N, CA, C and O atoms as a GROMACS GRO file, in nm:
protein
  584
    1MET      N    1  -6.280   0.650  -0.357
    1MET     CA    2  -6.210   0.654  -0.473
    1MET      C    3  -6.049   0.692  -0.495
    1MET      O    4  -5.958   0.633  -0.553
    2LYS      N    5  -6.057   0.812  -0.426
    2LYS     CA    6  -5.938   0.896  -0.420
    2LYS      C    7  -5.812   0.803  -0.350
    2LYS      O    8  -5.704   0.771  -0.400
    3ASN      N    9  -5.866   0.772  -0.217
    3ASN     CA   10  -5.774   0.650  -0.123
    3ASN      C   11  -5.728   0.545  -0.205
    3ASN      O   12  -5.609   0.516  -0.208
    4GLN      N   13  -5.829   0.474  -0.284
    4GLN     CA   14  -5.788   0.345  -0.332
    4GLN      C   15  -5.691   0.409  -0.442
    4GLN      O   16  -5.576   0.365  -0.439
    5LEU      N   17  -5.719   0.498  -0.529
    5LEU     CA   18  -5.603   0.536  -0.640
    5LEU      C   19  -5.467   0.547  -0.547
    5LEU      O   20  -5.373   0.469  -0.565
    6THR      N   21  -5.464   0.631  -0.462
    6THR     CA   22  -5.356   0.646  -0.389
    6THR      C   23  -5.265   0.532  -0.332
    6THR      O   24  -5.142   0.524  -0.331
    7CYS      N   25  -5.362   0.444  -0.284
    7CYS     CA   26  -5.312   0.337  -0.223
    7CYS      C   27  -5.265   0.234  -0.344
    7CYS      O   28  -5.171   0.161  -0.312
    8LEU      N   29  -5.314   0.219  -0.471
    8LEU     CA   30  -5.274   0.156  -0.575
    8LEU      C   31  -5.140   0.211  -0.608
    8LEU      O   32  -5.050   0.128  -0.617
    9LEU      N   33  -5.110   0.335  -0.626
    9LEU     CA   34  -5.002   0.403  -0.656
    9LEU      C   35  -4.900   0.387  -0.581
    9LEU      O   36  -4.791   0.373  -0.637
   10ILE      N   37  -4.907   0.384  -0.432
   10ILE     CA   38  -4.801   0.359  -0.342
   10ILE      C   39  -4.744   0.190  -0.362
   10ILE      O   40  -4.624   0.163  -0.358
   11PHE      N   41  -4.842   0.094  -0.383
   11PHE     CA   42  -4.815  -0.027  -0.397
   11PHE      C   43  -4.738  -0.071  -0.521
   11PHE      O   44  -4.663  -0.168  -0.521
   12LEU      N   45  -4.765   0.018  -0.640
   12LEU     CA   46  -4.690  -0.004  -0.751
   12LEU      C   47  -4.553   0.048  -0.736
   12LEU      O   48  -4.456  -0.018  -0.774
   13LEU      N   49  -4.543   0.173  -0.679
   13LEU     CA   50  -4.410   0.223  -0.649
   13LEU      C   51  -4.312   0.127  -0.545
   13LEU      O   52  -4.192   0.115  -0.572
   14ILE      N   53  -4.364   0.067  -0.436
   14ILE     CA   54  -4.305   0.005  -0.371
   14ILE      C   55  -4.261  -0.138  -0.448
   14ILE      O   56  -4.145  -0.178  -0.458
   15GLY      N   57  -4.354  -0.190  -0.490
   15GLY     CA   58  -4.347  -0.312  -0.599
   15GLY      C   59  -4.227  -0.307  -0.685
   15GLY      O   60  -4.147  -0.400  -0.683
   16ALA      N   61  -4.207  -0.180  -0.779
   16ALA     CA   62  -4.116  -0.141  -0.875
   16ALA      C   63  -3.970  -0.124  -0.805
   16ALA      O   64  -3.868  -0.130  -0.872
   17GLY      N   65  -3.968  -0.104  -0.675
   17GLY     CA   66  -3.851  -0.070  -0.616
   17GLY      C   67  -3.795  -0.185  -0.554
   17GLY      O   68  -3.681  -0.187  -0.508
   18CYS      N   69  -3.878  -0.286  -0.552
   18CYS     CA   70  -3.823  -0.438  -0.480
   18CYS      C   71  -3.788  -0.546  -0.563
   18CYS      O   72  -3.781  -0.661  -0.519
   19GLN      N   73  -3.763  -0.514  -0.691
   19GLN     CA   74  -3.717  -0.610  -0.791
   19GLN      C   75  -3.576  -0.643  -0.767
   19GLN      O   76  -3.494  -0.564  -0.720
   20LYS      N   77  -3.554  -0.764  -0.804
   20LYS     CA   78  -3.422  -0.806  -0.802
   20LYS      C   79  -3.335  -0.778  -0.916
   20LYS      O   80  -3.372  -0.784  -1.033
   21GLU      N   81  -3.203  -0.743  -0.872
   21GLU     CA   82  -3.116  -0.680  -0.977
   21GLU      C   83  -3.081  -0.796  -1.092
   21GLU      O   84  -3.066  -0.905  -1.037
   22PRO      N   85  -3.070  -0.801  -1.197
   22PRO     CA   86  -3.032  -0.898  -1.294
   22PRO      C   87  -2.903  -0.968  -1.260
   22PRO      O   88  -2.815  -0.896  -1.212
   23ILE      N   89  -2.878  -1.092  -1.276
   23ILE     CA   90  -2.741  -1.151  -1.226
   23ILE      C   91  -2.642  -1.130  -1.333
   23ILE      O   92  -2.525  -1.120  -1.298
   24ASP      N   93  -2.670  -1.121  -1.453
   24ASP     CA   94  -2.592  -1.054  -1.557
   24ASP      C   95  -2.499  -0.936  -1.533
   24ASP      O   96  -2.398  -0.923  -1.602
   25GLN      N   97  -2.529  -0.854  -1.441
   25GLN     CA   98  -2.489  -0.726  -1.420
   25GLN      C   99  -2.380  -0.747  -1.303
   25GLN      O  100  -2.410  -0.713  -1.188
   26ILE      N  101  -2.272  -0.794  -1.329
   26ILE     CA  102  -2.173  -0.826  -1.250
   26ILE      C  103  -2.086  -0.728  -1.234
   26ILE      O  104  -2.024  -0.698  -1.336
   27ILE      N  105  -2.056  -0.655  -1.119
   27ILE     CA  106  -1.931  -0.513  -1.132
   27ILE      C  107  -1.825  -0.609  -1.108
   27ILE      O  108  -1.825  -0.707  -1.034
   28ASP      N  109  -1.717  -0.554  -1.199
   28ASP     CA  110  -1.603  -0.621  -1.215
   28ASP      C  111  -1.477  -0.518  -1.205
   28ASP      O  112  -1.419  -0.476  -1.304
   29GLU      N  113  -1.441  -0.481  -1.061
   29GLU     CA  114  -1.327  -0.386  -1.057
   29GLU      C  115  -1.220  -0.451  -1.002
   29GLU      O  116  -1.235  -0.531  -0.909
   30CYS      N  117  -1.092  -0.418  -1.059
   30CYS     CA  118  -0.952  -0.492  -1.024
   30CYS      C  119  -0.920  -0.401  -0.922
   30CYS      O  120  -0.970  -0.290  -0.902
   31VAL      N  121  -0.815  -0.471  -0.848
   31VAL     CA  122  -0.747  -0.409  -0.764
   31VAL      C  123  -0.601  -0.426  -0.765
   31VAL      O  124  -0.556  -0.540  -0.778
   32GLY      N  125  -0.517  -0.318  -0.752
   32GLY     CA  126  -0.371  -0.334  -0.756
   32GLY      C  127  -0.305  -0.362  -0.659
   32GLY      O  128  -0.337  -0.289  -0.565
   33ALA      N  129  -0.209  -0.450  -0.628
   33ALA     CA  130  -0.151  -0.500  -0.508
   33ALA      C  131  -0.004  -0.450  -0.514
   33ALA      O  132   0.060  -0.478  -0.615
   34THR      N  133   0.054  -0.380  -0.417
   34THR     CA  134   0.188  -0.349  -0.403
   34THR      C  135   0.267  -0.406  -0.269
   34THR      O  136   0.203  -0.396  -0.165
   35PHE      N  137   0.379  -0.456  -0.262
   35PHE     CA  138   0.436  -0.494  -0.169
   35PHE      C  139   0.585  -0.417  -0.170
   35PHE      O  140   0.652  -0.403  -0.272
   36TYR      N  141   0.623  -0.371  -0.038
   36TYR     CA  142   0.744  -0.293  -0.033
   36TYR      C  143   0.850  -0.361   0.035
   36TYR      O  144   0.823  -0.420   0.139
   37TYR      N  145   0.984  -0.360  -0.016
   37TYR     CA  146   1.076  -0.446   0.061
   37TYR      C  147   1.218  -0.333   0.095
   37TYR      O  148   1.254  -0.252   0.008
   38LEU      N  149   1.266  -0.339   0.189
   38LEU     CA  150   1.368  -0.292   0.226
   38LEU      C  151   1.492  -0.391   0.203
   38LEU      O  152   1.500  -0.501   0.256
   39ASP      N  153   1.598  -0.333   0.108
   39ASP     CA  154   1.725  -0.432   0.111
   39ASP      C  155   1.830  -0.357   0.126
   39ASP      O  156   1.883  -0.264   0.065
   40ASN      N  157   1.855  -0.436   0.252
   40ASN     CA  158   1.993  -0.352   0.341
   40ASN      C  159   2.105  -0.389   0.295
   40ASN      O  160   2.148  -0.495   0.341
   41GLN      N  161   2.182  -0.322   0.199
   41GLN     CA  162   2.323  -0.357   0.152
   41GLN      C  163   2.412  -0.269   0.213
   41GLN      O  164   2.519  -0.246   0.156
   42SER      N  165   2.383  -0.209   0.335
   42SER     CA  166   2.494  -0.123   0.419
   42SER      C  167   2.568  -0.242   0.514
   42SER      O  168   2.552  -0.364   0.511
   43SER      N  169   2.640  -0.171   0.585
   43SER     CA  170   2.728  -0.254   0.677
   43SER      C  171   2.677  -0.240   0.810
   43SER      O  172   2.746  -0.278   0.905
   44ARG      N  173   2.564  -0.190   0.828
   44ARG     CA  174   2.481  -0.145   0.956
   44ARG      C  175   2.363  -0.254   0.959
   44ARG      O  176   2.309  -0.304   0.860
   45ALA      N  177   2.334  -0.279   1.092
   45ALA     CA  178   2.188  -0.331   1.119
   45ALA      C  179   2.093  -0.225   1.130
   45ALA      O  180   2.136  -0.127   1.191
   46LEU      N  181   1.963  -0.216   1.084
   46LEU     CA  182   1.903  -0.098   1.070
   46LEU      C  183   1.764  -0.150   1.105
   46LEU      O  184   1.724  -0.260   1.067
   47SER      N  185   1.685  -0.056   1.185
   47SER     CA  186   1.550  -0.042   1.242
   47SER      C  187   1.471   0.053   1.144
   47SER      O  188   1.529   0.152   1.099
   48ILE      N  189   1.349   0.028   1.112
   48ILE     CA  190   1.284   0.134   1.032
   48ILE      C  191   1.157   0.151   1.100
   48ILE      O  192   1.092   0.064   1.157
   49ARG      N  193   1.121   0.322   1.080
   49ARG     CA  194   0.992   0.357   1.120
   49ARG      C  195   0.933   0.429   1.008
   49ARG      O  196   1.002   0.491   0.928
   50PHE      N  197   0.799   0.421   1.003
   50PHE     CA  198   0.750   0.474   0.862
   50PHE      C  199   0.605   0.529   0.928
   50PHE      O  200   0.561   0.492   1.037
   51ALA      N  201   0.538   0.628   0.835
   51ALA     CA  202   0.412   0.669   0.869
   51ALA      C  203   0.351   0.695   0.729
   51ALA      O  204   0.420   0.738   0.637
   52GLY      N  205   0.217   0.666   0.717
   52GLY     CA  206   0.152   0.668   0.608
   52GLY      C  207  -0.012   0.675   0.625
   52GLY      O  208  -0.060   0.612   0.719
   53PRO      N  209  -0.085   0.734   0.553
   53PRO     CA  210  -0.211   0.756   0.581
   53PRO      C  211  -0.309   0.624   0.564
   53PRO      O  212  -0.411   0.609   0.632
   54HIS      N  213  -0.264   0.530   0.463
   54HIS     CA  214  -0.347   0.424   0.450
   54HIS      C  215  -0.269   0.291   0.444
   54HIS      O  216  -0.286   0.213   0.350
   55LEU      N  217  -0.172   0.261   0.560
   55LEU     CA  218  -0.086   0.158   0.571
   55LEU      C  219  -0.195   0.045   0.627
   55LEU      O  220  -0.289   0.073   0.702
   56ASN      N  221  -0.168  -0.074   0.582
   56ASN     CA  222  -0.243  -0.158   0.612
   56ASN      C  223  -0.155  -0.294   0.687
   56ASN      O  224  -0.208  -0.397   0.729
   57SER      N  225  -0.029  -0.266   0.689
   57SER     CA  226   0.058  -0.374   0.734
   57SER      C  227   0.213  -0.303   0.739
   57SER      O  228   0.264  -0.236   0.649
   58GLN      N  229   0.270  -0.334   0.860
   58GLN     CA  230   0.400  -0.300   0.867
   58GLN      C  231   0.480  -0.381   0.953
   58GLN      O  232   0.414  -0.450   1.031
   59ILE      N  233   0.608  -0.391   0.959
   59ILE     CA  234   0.683  -0.472   1.028
   59ILE      C  235   0.700  -0.415   1.178
   59ILE      O  236   0.688  -0.295   1.202
   60ASP      N  237   0.724  -0.501   1.267
   60ASP     CA  238   0.716  -0.464   1.399
   60ASP      C  239   0.843  -0.377   1.403
   60ASP      O  240   0.944  -0.418   1.345
   61SER      N  241   0.843  -0.252   1.470
   61SER     CA  242   0.943  -0.169   1.482
   61SER      C  243   1.066  -0.205   1.571
   61SER      O  244   1.167  -0.135   1.570
   62ALA      N  245   1.050  -0.335   1.660
   62ALA     CA  246   1.177  -0.368   1.718
   62ALA      C  247   1.255  -0.476   1.604
   62ALA      O  248   1.352  -0.542   1.643
   63THR      N  249   1.215  -0.488   1.490
   63THR     CA  250   1.261  -0.575   1.391
   63THR      C  251   1.391  -0.519   1.359
   63THR      O  252   1.394  -0.398   1.335
   64VAL      N  253   1.500  -0.584   1.355
   64VAL     CA  254   1.612  -0.528   1.298
   64VAL      C  255   1.665  -0.606   1.174
   64VAL      O  256   1.699  -0.724   1.180
   65VAL      N  257   1.669  -0.526   1.055
   65VAL     CA  258   1.713  -0.553   0.939
   65VAL      C  259   1.878  -0.567   0.905
   65VAL      O  260   1.944  -0.474   0.859
   66ASN      N  261   1.930  -0.699   0.938
   66ASN     CA  262   2.052  -0.704   0.924
   66ASN      C  263   2.129  -0.658   0.807
   66ASN      O  264   2.049  -0.619   0.722
   67PRO      N  265   2.248  -0.647   0.768
   67PRO     CA  266   2.328  -0.614   0.670
   67PRO      C  267   2.312  -0.739   0.568
   67PRO      O  268   2.315  -0.854   0.611
   68LYS      N  269   2.295  -0.710   0.427
   68LYS     CA  270   2.285  -0.800   0.308
   68LYS      C  271   2.120  -0.886   0.348
   68LYS      O  272   2.093  -0.996   0.300
   69GLN      N  273   2.050  -0.829   0.416
   69GLN     CA  274   1.906  -0.879   0.450
   69GLN      C  275   1.802  -0.799   0.359
   69GLN      O  276   1.810  -0.676   0.349
   70ARG      N  277   1.710  -0.868   0.298
   70ARG     CA  278   1.580  -0.803   0.227
   70ARG      C  279   1.461  -0.852   0.297
   70ARG      O  280   1.428  -0.970   0.311
   71VAL      N  281   1.391  -0.733   0.345
   71VAL     CA  282   1.268  -0.756   0.433
   71VAL      C  283   1.136  -0.681   0.385
   71VAL      O  284   1.129  -0.565   0.343
   72LEU      N  285   1.037  -0.767   0.399
   72LEU     CA  286   0.911  -0.711   0.355
   72LEU      C  287   0.867  -0.577   0.457
   72LEU      O  288   0.840  -0.608   0.573
   73ILE      N  289   0.862  -0.494   0.436
   73ILE     CA  290   0.821  -0.365   0.534
   73ILE      C  291   0.677  -0.333   0.508
   73ILE      O  292   0.615  -0.294   0.607
   74GLY      N  293   0.615  -0.341   0.402
   74GLY     CA  294   0.469  -0.308   0.418
   74GLY      C  295   0.401  -0.365   0.294
   74GLY      O  296   0.463  -0.443   0.222
   75GLN      N  297   0.266  -0.324   0.267
   75GLN     CA  298   0.190  -0.357   0.154
   75GLN      C  299   0.082  -0.259   0.143
   75GLN      O  300   0.060  -0.178   0.234
   76ASP      N  301   0.016  -0.263   0.040
   76ASP     CA  302  -0.095  -0.159   0.009
   76ASP      C  303  -0.168  -0.217  -0.106
   76ASP      O  304  -0.121  -0.313  -0.168
   77ALA      N  305  -0.291  -0.159  -0.138
   77ALA     CA  306  -0.362  -0.180  -0.256
   77ALA      C  307  -0.464  -0.104  -0.267
   77ALA      O  308  -0.521  -0.062  -0.167
   78ALA      N  309  -0.511  -0.067  -0.412
   78ALA     CA  310  -0.600   0.034  -0.437
   78ALA      C  311  -0.678  -0.011  -0.547
   78ALA      O  312  -0.633  -0.098  -0.622
   79PHE      N  313  -0.801   0.043  -0.566
   79PHE     CA  314  -0.896  -0.014  -0.684
   79PHE      C  315  -0.839   0.059  -0.815
   79PHE      O  316  -0.809   0.178  -0.811
   80GLY      N  317  -0.829  -0.011  -0.920
   80GLY     CA  318  -0.803   0.042  -1.044
   80GLY      C  319  -0.658   0.076  -1.063
   80GLY      O  320  -0.623   0.100  -1.178
   81ALA      N  321  -0.559   0.080  -0.959
   81ALA     CA  322  -0.400   0.080  -0.969
   81ALA      C  323  -0.332   0.036  -0.879
   81ALA      O  324  -0.387   0.003  -0.774
   82SER      N  325  -0.204   0.024  -0.893
   82SER     CA  326  -0.100  -0.003  -0.794
   82SER      C  327  -0.047   0.106  -0.728
   82SER      O  328  -0.007   0.197  -0.800
   83PRO      N  329  -0.037   0.120  -0.596
   83PRO     CA  330  -0.002   0.203  -0.549
   83PRO      C  331   0.151   0.229  -0.552
   83PRO      O  332   0.226   0.132  -0.562
   84HIS      N  333   0.202   0.355  -0.542
   84HIS     CA  334   0.347   0.393  -0.569
   84HIS      C  335   0.406   0.400  -0.412
   84HIS      O  336   0.318   0.404  -0.326
   85PRO      N  337   0.525   0.402  -0.371
   85PRO     CA  338   0.582   0.430  -0.236
   85PRO      C  339   0.534   0.599  -0.195
   85PRO      O  340   0.518   0.634  -0.078
   86ALA      N  341   0.522   0.656  -0.269
   86ALA     CA  342   0.473   0.770  -0.215
   86ALA      C  343   0.337   0.799  -0.191
   86ALA      O  344   0.294   0.891  -0.120
   87ASP      N  345   0.276   0.720  -0.250
   87ASP     CA  346   0.117   0.701  -0.218
   87ASP      C  347   0.097   0.643  -0.070
   87ASP      O  348   0.011   0.685   0.008
   88THR      N  349   0.182   0.548  -0.044
   88THR     CA  350   0.168   0.475   0.077
   88THR      C  351   0.241   0.509   0.215
   88THR      O  352   0.194   0.486   0.327
   89PHE      N  353   0.352   0.562   0.189
   89PHE     CA  354   0.432   0.634   0.305
   89PHE      C  355   0.440   0.786   0.287
   89PHE      O  356   0.456   0.841   0.177
   90SER      N  357   0.428   0.854   0.416
   90SER     CA  358   0.449   0.985   0.398
   90SER      C  359   0.592   1.030   0.458
   90SER      O  360   0.644   1.141   0.447
   91SER      N  361   0.642   0.917   0.522
   91SER     CA  362   0.788   0.937   0.570
   91SER      C  363   0.860   0.831   0.609
   91SER      O  364   0.802   0.746   0.676
   92ILE      N  365   0.984   0.815   0.581
   92ILE     CA  366   1.051   0.690   0.630
   92ILE      C  367   1.173   0.734   0.692
   92ILE      O  368   1.246   0.818   0.638
   93THR      N  369   1.206   0.664   0.840
   93THR     CA  370   1.316   0.689   0.907
   93THR      C  371   1.382   0.541   0.923
   93THR      O  372   1.324   0.435   0.947
   94LEU      N  373   1.528   0.566   0.901
   94LEU     CA  374   1.605   0.455   0.929
   94LEU      C  375   1.690   0.470   1.068
   94LEU      O  376   1.753   0.573   1.095
   95LEU      N  377   1.685   0.375   1.139
   95LEU     CA  378   1.777   0.406   1.278
   95LEU      C  379   1.879   0.302   1.289
   95LEU      O  380   1.850   0.190   1.247
   96SER      N  381   2.002   0.325   1.342
   96SER     CA  382   2.102   0.239   1.354
   96SER      C  383   2.111   0.184   1.507
   96SER      O  384   2.050   0.223   1.607
   97SER      N  385   2.202   0.086   1.493
   97SER     CA  386   2.211   0.010   1.638
   97SER      C  387   2.196   0.098   1.778
   97SER      O  388   2.189   0.219   1.760
   98VAL      N  389   2.192   0.061   1.885
   98VAL     CA  390   2.146   0.098   2.000
   98VAL      C  391   2.298   0.169   2.049
   98VAL      O  392   2.405   0.108   2.053
   99VAL      N  393   2.281   0.288   2.079
   99VAL     CA  394   2.414   0.374   2.151
   99VAL      C  395   2.366   0.434   2.280
   99VAL      O  396   2.282   0.524   2.289
  100ASN      N  397   2.424   0.377   2.376
  100ASN     CA  398   2.390   0.426   2.510
  100ASN      C  399   2.234   0.429   2.548
  100ASN      O  400   2.174   0.521   2.603
  101GLY      N  401   2.180   0.290   2.500
  101GLY     CA  402   2.038   0.262   2.534
  101GLY      C  403   1.944   0.342   2.421
  101GLY      O  404   1.822   0.348   2.438
  102LYS      N  405   2.000   0.394   2.319
  102LYS     CA  406   1.908   0.472   2.246
  102LYS      C  407   1.934   0.439   2.100
  102LYS      O  408   2.050   0.414   2.066
  103LYS      N  409   1.822   0.437   1.997
  103LYS     CA  410   1.863   0.387   1.869
  103LYS      C  411   1.874   0.559   1.820
  103LYS      O  412   1.808   0.653   1.863
  104THR      N  413   1.983   0.558   1.714
  104THR     CA  414   2.028   0.660   1.641
  104THR      C  415   1.981   0.686   1.505
  104THR      O  416   2.009   0.603   1.419
  105ILE      N  417   1.912   0.793   1.472
  105ILE     CA  418   1.856   0.811   1.330
  105ILE      C  419   1.970   0.824   1.235
  105ILE      O  420   2.054   0.906   1.268
  106VAL      N  421   1.988   0.766   1.132
  106VAL     CA  422   2.077   0.768   1.041
  106VAL      C  423   2.050   0.817   0.885
  106VAL      O  424   2.131   0.848   0.798
  107TYR      N  425   1.899   0.812   0.882
  107TYR     CA  426   1.840   0.850   0.754
  107TYR      C  427   1.703   0.876   0.732
  107TYR      O  428   1.632   0.776   0.735
  108THR      N  429   1.641   0.995   0.708
  108THR     CA  430   1.503   1.036   0.707
  108THR      C  431   1.478   1.071   0.579
  108THR      O  432   1.564   1.126   0.509
  109GLN      N  433   1.354   1.042   0.536
  109GLN     CA  434   1.307   1.075   0.398
  109GLN      C  435   1.165   1.116   0.408
  109GLN      O  436   1.080   1.029   0.422
  110ALA      N  437   1.131   1.246   0.403
  110ALA     CA  438   1.001   1.290   0.395
  110ALA      C  439   0.995   1.424   0.330
  110ALA      O  440   1.045   1.523   0.382
  111PRO      N  441   0.925   1.426   0.200
  111PRO     CA  442   0.834   1.293   0.176
  111PRO      C  443   0.913   1.199   0.099
  111PRO      O  444   1.028   1.221   0.059
  112VAL      N  445   0.847   1.090   0.080
  112VAL     CA  446   0.890   0.951   0.020
  112VAL      C  447   0.934   0.995  -0.119
  112VAL      O  448   0.869   1.089  -0.164
  113GLN      N  449   1.020   0.953  -0.186
  113GLN     CA  450   1.056   0.970  -0.326
  113GLN      C  451   1.080   0.852  -0.383
  113GLN      O  452   1.185   0.790  -0.366
  114THR      N  453   0.963   0.801  -0.472
  114THR     CA  454   0.941   0.711  -0.552
  114THR      C  455   1.065   0.659  -0.637
  114THR      O  456   1.080   0.538  -0.656
  115THR      N  457   1.161   0.763  -0.693
  115THR     CA  458   1.249   0.737  -0.771
  115THR      C  459   1.358   0.668  -0.688
  115THR      O  460   1.447   0.628  -0.762
  116LEU      N  461   1.378   0.647  -0.582
  116LEU     CA  462   1.465   0.591  -0.521
  116LEU      C  463   1.438   0.422  -0.498
  116LEU      O  464   1.521   0.345  -0.451
  117TRP      N  465   1.327   0.394  -0.534
  117TRP     CA  466   1.291   0.255  -0.522
  117TRP      C  467   1.296   0.186  -0.655
  117TRP      O  468   1.282   0.259  -0.754
  118THR      N  469   1.314   0.064  -0.674
  118THR     CA  470   1.339  -0.024  -0.798
  118THR      C  471   1.182  -0.109  -0.784
  118THR      O  472   1.141  -0.174  -0.688
  119LYS      N  473   1.114  -0.081  -0.918
  119LYS     CA  474   0.995  -0.120  -0.914
  119LYS      C  475   1.015  -0.273  -1.033
  119LYS      O  476   1.082  -0.278  -1.137
  120GLN      N  477   0.938  -0.375  -0.973
  120GLN     CA  478   0.931  -0.500  -1.043
  120GLN      C  479   0.798  -0.555  -1.044
  120GLN      O  480   0.731  -0.585  -0.945
  121LYS      N  481   0.762  -0.567  -1.179
  121LYS     CA  482   0.619  -0.616  -1.174
  121LYS      C  483   0.612  -0.784  -1.171
  121LYS      O  484   0.707  -0.855  -1.203
  122ARG      N  485   0.494  -0.830  -1.129
  122ARG     CA  486   0.498  -0.979  -1.114
  122ARG      C  487   0.516  -1.050  -1.272
  122ARG      O  488   0.588  -1.146  -1.299
  123ASN      N  489   0.437  -0.980  -1.354
  123ASN     CA  490   0.422  -1.026  -1.484
  123ASN      C  491   0.491  -0.898  -1.578
  123ASN      O  492   0.426  -0.803  -1.622
  124PRO      N  493   0.628  -0.917  -1.594
  124PRO     CA  494   0.696  -0.804  -1.677
  124PRO      C  495   0.619  -0.770  -1.807
  124PRO      O  496   0.664  -0.667  -1.856
  125ALA      N  497   0.520  -0.822  -1.876
  125ALA     CA  498   0.464  -0.795  -1.986
  125ALA      C  499   0.338  -0.707  -1.972
  125ALA      O  500   0.281  -0.650  -2.065
  126ASP      N  501   0.298  -0.704  -1.821
  126ASP     CA  502   0.194  -0.608  -1.795
  126ASP      C  503   0.226  -0.459  -1.822
  126ASP      O  504   0.340  -0.415  -1.810
  127PRO      N  505   0.122  -0.387  -1.858
  127PRO     CA  506   0.165  -0.244  -1.868
  127PRO      C  507   0.186  -0.153  -1.754
  127PRO      O  508   0.150  -0.195  -1.644
  128ASP      N  509   0.244  -0.024  -1.761
  128ASP     CA  510   0.290   0.035  -1.608
  128ASP      C  511   0.160   0.095  -1.561
  128ASP      O  512   0.177   0.182  -1.476
  129PHE      N  513   0.032   0.072  -1.593
  129PHE     CA  514  -0.068   0.124  -1.538
  129PHE      C  515  -0.186   0.001  -1.513
  129PHE      O  516  -0.184  -0.112  -1.562
  130GLY      N  517  -0.264   0.046  -1.444
  130GLY     CA  518  -0.380  -0.072  -1.411
  130GLY      C  519  -0.364  -0.156  -1.300
  130GLY      O  520  -0.280  -0.126  -1.215
  131CYS      N  521  -0.436  -0.260  -1.287
  131CYS     CA  522  -0.436  -0.357  -1.173
  131CYS      C  523  -0.344  -0.469  -1.205
  131CYS      O  524  -0.358  -0.548  -1.298
  132GLN      N  525  -0.244  -0.466  -1.111
  132GLN     CA  526  -0.156  -0.600  -1.125
  132GLN      C  527  -0.059  -0.590  -0.968
  132GLN      O  528  -0.062  -0.505  -0.879
  133GLU      N  529   0.006  -0.690  -0.978
  133GLU     CA  530   0.111  -0.704  -0.859
  133GLU      C  531   0.224  -0.650  -0.874
  133GLU      O  532   0.294  -0.686  -0.969
  134VAL      N  533   0.263  -0.569  -0.799
  134VAL     CA  534   0.385  -0.480  -0.807
  134VAL      C  535   0.474  -0.491  -0.687
  134VAL      O  536   0.426  -0.475  -0.575
  135TYR      N  537   0.617  -0.522  -0.708
  135TYR     CA  538   0.695  -0.523  -0.588
  135TYR      C  539   0.799  -0.387  -0.602
  135TYR      O  540   0.857  -0.362  -0.708
  136TYR      N  541   0.810  -0.316  -0.495
  136TYR     CA  542   0.898  -0.200  -0.476
  136TYR      C  543   1.003  -0.255  -0.377
  136TYR      O  544   0.976  -0.320  -0.276
  137SER      N  545   1.146  -0.217  -0.425
  137SER     CA  546   1.268  -0.262  -0.329
  137SER      C  547   1.325  -0.140  -0.306
  137SER      O  548   1.339  -0.074  -0.409
  138TRP      N  549   1.359  -0.092  -0.214
  138TRP     CA  550   1.453   0.005  -0.181
  138TRP      C  551   1.586  -0.008  -0.126
  138TRP      O  552   1.590  -0.014  -0.003
  139THR      N  553   1.698  -0.015  -0.190
  139THR     CA  554   1.820  -0.075  -0.148
  139THR      C  555   1.890   0.035  -0.081
  139THR      O  556   1.908   0.145  -0.135
  140ILE      N  557   1.928   0.006   0.036
  140ILE     CA  558   2.012   0.104   0.134
  140ILE      C  559   2.143   0.057   0.105
  140ILE      O  560   2.164  -0.061   0.078
  141THR      N  561   2.257   0.168   0.110
  141THR     CA  562   2.381   0.164   0.090
  141THR      C  563   2.454   0.205   0.194
  141THR      O  564   2.383   0.247   0.285
  142ASP      N  565   2.564   0.208   0.215
  142ASP     CA  566   2.666   0.287   0.327
  142ASP      C  567   2.672   0.434   0.262
  142ASP      O  568   2.675   0.530   0.339
  143ASP      N  569   2.674   0.455   0.129
  143ASP     CA  570   2.673   0.592   0.092
  143ASP      C  571   2.544   0.678   0.122
  143ASP      O  572   2.552   0.794   0.161
  144LEU      N  573   2.429   0.613   0.101
  144LEU     CA  574   2.313   0.669   0.139
  144LEU      C  575   2.307   0.717   0.288
  144LEU      O  576   2.256   0.822   0.327
  145LEU      N  577   2.365   0.626   0.362
  145LEU     CA  578   2.355   0.676   0.494
  145LEU      C  579   2.463   0.767   0.560
  145LEU      O  580   2.473   0.787   0.681
  146LYS      N  581   2.548   0.822   0.458
  146LYS     CA  582   2.640   0.914   0.499
  146LYS      C  583   2.572   1.044   0.509
  146LYS      O  584   2.636   1.144   0.544
   0.00000   0.00000   0.00000
């Protein structure tokens, strides 16, 4: 009798744990997406190197960003918010054209300063928090490279 009671209890526990979840309990979490652009308004052709803990896309380091050219350099996403440049990049280095077979460093930013980036929201009416698509553009000028 004791074994039958134990078996019955085990089957009841297993049966209770194998129930399907109700379909009406859908989890709805938003994701914020951010796209980063380098806007080269300087008179120099530049290459860019950067590091970051969670980067999921970057341009080829051999890519040259010519003067007056704007190029997508990275993108990031996060649950519940749109990442800022300082969240995505830990450092950024700009290199100028090749001199004696080597590229020369003309600017380094470590840590990355979000205040130097211009933020644009896909929908300007969106609040400054939450999940949305955001574009950050970093404008490089000759004055910055001095």
